[in-house]
C-alpha positions in Angstrom: -27.4 5.8 37.3 -24.7 8.2 36.4 -24.4 11.9 35.4 -23.1 13.5 32.2 -21.3 16.6 31.1 -19.7 17.8 28.0 -16.2 19.3 27.6 -14.1 20.5 24.7 -10.9 18.9 23.5 -8.5 20.5 21.0 -7.2 18.2 18.2 -5.1 19.9 15.5 -6.5 23.2 16.3 -10.1 22.0 16.1 -12.3 21.7 19.2 -14.5 18.7 19.7 -17.2 18.2 22.2 -16.7 15.2 24.4 -19.5 13.6 26.4 -17.9 12.6 29.7 -19.8 9.8 31.4 -19.5 9.4 35.2 -20.5 6.4 37.2 -20.7 6.2 40.9 -17.0 5.0 40.9 -15.7 7.9 38.8 -15.2 9.0 35.2 -15.0 6.2 32.5 -12.6 8.0 30.2 -10.9 11.3 31.0 -10.1 13.8 28.2 -6.3 13.7 29.0 -6.1 10.0 28.3 -8.3 10.3 25.2 -6.0 13.0 23.9 -2.8 11.1 24.7 -4.2 7.9 23.1 -5.2 9.8 20.0 -1.8 11.4 19.7 -0.1 8.0 19.9 -2.3 6.2 17.5 -4.1 8.6 15.2 -7.4 6.9 16.0 -10.7 8.7 16.3 -11.9 10.3 19.5 -14.8 7.9 20.0 -12.6 4.9 19.2 -10.1 6.0 21.8 -12.8 6.6 24.4 -14.4 3.2 23.8 -11.0 1.5 24.1 -10.3 3.2 27.4 -13.8 2.4 28.7 -13.3 -1.3 27.8 -10.2 -1.5 30.0 -11.3 0.9 32.8 -9.0 3.6 31.7 -5.8 1.5 31.5 -3.8 3.5 28.8 -1.4 0.7 27.9 -4.2 -1.9 27.4 -6.2 0.6 25.4 -3.1 1.3 23.3 -2.8 -2.5 22.6 -6.5 -2.7 21.6 -6.2 0.2 19.1 -2.8 -1.2 17.8 -4.5 -4.5 17.0 -7.4 -2.7 15.2 -4.8 -0.6 13.3 -3.0 -3.8 12.2 -6.3 -5.2 11.0 -7.2 -2.0 9.1 -3.7 -1.9 7.5 -4.1 -5.5 6.5 -7.3 -4.7 4.6 -5.4 -2.0 2.7 -2.3 -4.1 2.1 -3.4 -5.2 -1.4 -4.1 -1.7 -2.6 -1.7 -0.6 -5.4 0.8 2.0 -4.2 2.2 3.7 -7.4 2.6 7.2 -5.9 4.9 8.5 -3.2 8.2 10.4 -2.6 11.9 9.7 -2.3 13.4 11.1 0.8 17.0 11.7 1.7 19.1 12.3 4.8 22.7 13.5 4.8 24.6 13.5 8.1 26.2 16.8 9.1 29.7 15.5 8.5 28.8 14.7 4.9 30.1 11.1 5.3 26.7 9.3 5.7 23.7 9.5 3.4 20.4 7.6 3.0 17.7 7.5 0.3 14.3 6.0 0.9 11.4 5.4 -1.5 8.0 5.6 0.4 4.9 4.7 -1.6 1.2 5.5 -1.2 -1.9 5.3 -3.3 -2.3 9.0 -4.4 -0.1 12.0 -5.0 -2.4 14.0 -2.7 -1.3 11.8 0.3 2.3 12.0 -0.8 2.1 15.7 -0.1 0.5 15.1 3.3 2.4 16.3 6.4 2.0 12.9 8.2 3.4 11.1 5.1 6.3 13.6 4.8 7.2 13.2 8.5 7.1 9.4 8.2 9.5 9.6 5.3 11.9 11.8 7.3 11.7 9.4 10.2 12.4 6.3 8.1 15.4 8.1 6.5 16.9 8.9 9.9 16.2 5.4 11.2 18.1 3.8 8.3 21.0 6.2 8.8 21.2 5.5 12.6 20.7 1.7 12.7 22.3 0.2 9.6 19.4 -2.1 8.5 20.3 -4.6 5.8 16.7 -5.3 4.6 13.2 -3.9 5.0 11.8 -7.2 6.2 13.3 -10.6 7.2 12.2 -12.4 4.0 14.3 -9.9 2.0 17.6 -11.0 3.5 19.5 -13.2 1.1 19.3 -16.9 2.0 23.1 -17.2 2.2 23.3 -14.4 4.7 20.7 -16.1 6.9 22.6 -19.4 6.7 25.9 -17.8 7.5 24.4 -16.1 10.6 22.8 -19.4 11.7 26.2 -21.2 11.5 27.8 -18.5 13.7 25.1 -18.9 16.4 25.2 -22.7 16.2 29.0 -22.6 16.6 28.6 -20.4 19.7 26.3 -22.9 21.2 28.4 -25.9 20.3 28.8 -28.6 23.0 25.2 -28.2 24.3 22.4 -30.7 23.7 20.9 -30.5 20.1 17.5 -29.1 21.3 19.3 -26.4 23.4 21.4 -25.5 20.4 18.3 -25.2 18.3 16.5 -23.0 20.9 19.5 -20.7 21.4 20.0 -20.3 17.6 16.4 -19.6 17.1 16.4 -16.9 19.8 19.5 -15.3 18.5 18.2 -15.3 14.9 15.0 -13.6 16.1 17.2 -10.9 17.8 19.3 -10.6 14.6 16.1 -9.9 12.5 14.9 -7.3 15.0 18.2 -5.6 14.8 18.8 -5.7 11.1 15.4 -5.6 9.5 14.0 -2.0 9.2 10.4 -2.8 9.9 11.2 -4.8 13.1 13.6 -2.3 14.6 12.6 -0.2 17.6 11.9 3.4 16.4 14.9 5.6 17.4 12.5 8.4 18.7 10.3 6.0 20.7 11.6 2.5 21.4 8.2 1.4 22.7 7.1 1.0 19.0 8.7 -0.5 15.9 9.0 1.0 12.5 6.1 -1.4 11.5 4.0 0.1 14.3 4.9 3.6 13.0 3.9 2.6 9.5 0.6 1.1 10.7 -0.3 4.2 12.7 0.4 6.4 9.7 -1.9 4.2 7.5 -4.6 4.5 10.2 -4.2 8.3 10.3 -4.1 8.8 6.5 -6.5 6.1 5.4 -4.3 4.9 2.5 -1.9 2.0 2.0 1.7 3.0 2.6 4.8 0.9 1.9 8.5 1.3 2.3 9.6 0.2 -1.2 13.4 0.4 -0.9 16.2 2.2 0.7 19.9 2.6 0.2 22.5 3.7 2.8 25.9 5.1 1.9 28.8 5.6 4.3 32.3 6.8 3.4 34.7 3.9 3.5 32.1 1.2 3.4 31.3 -0.9 0.3 
């Protein structure tokens, strides 16, 4: 048998009452962990508490649980039509680098949302800083993929065929993670990718969101 008490937690200026459950061994989910998990994922308070309870307060494991649920929720929204959105821009201070990104959503109401606007800014800065060549790996032209494979195979030349194949596969995976926007580590937090950031925003907003296209200009580059 345990004991109970309520405490208040502030989320976006709004105070919520949290029932803290204590067992003989201690509290199941403390408010600080719930707050941190909510800030990282945008998930509801109860969902964060339940995830922490399931893993005895292990924040990293709870984060993985909510991320998986977020991916599932995003997948359910994936087929929804995204005909609204905004075009964002980023111009570097020296005036020699610029980016334009089209970020789509389902309604104009969401396009005005602060979370959506911040996501658009973050994606623009990401594209400026990391020079992606495509949004996802399947968008990269086949001839570019083949040329890159040939380079990696040549580097592994002289080794047994199965080793060459393994090395090439590993290097191609690294290539995709470096050059595909959705697979890149987020420049503000390398523990998550741009895909993770997108999924978290979908979970927070409740609408489908897609990065439709981007273009990056840099003086002296074709």
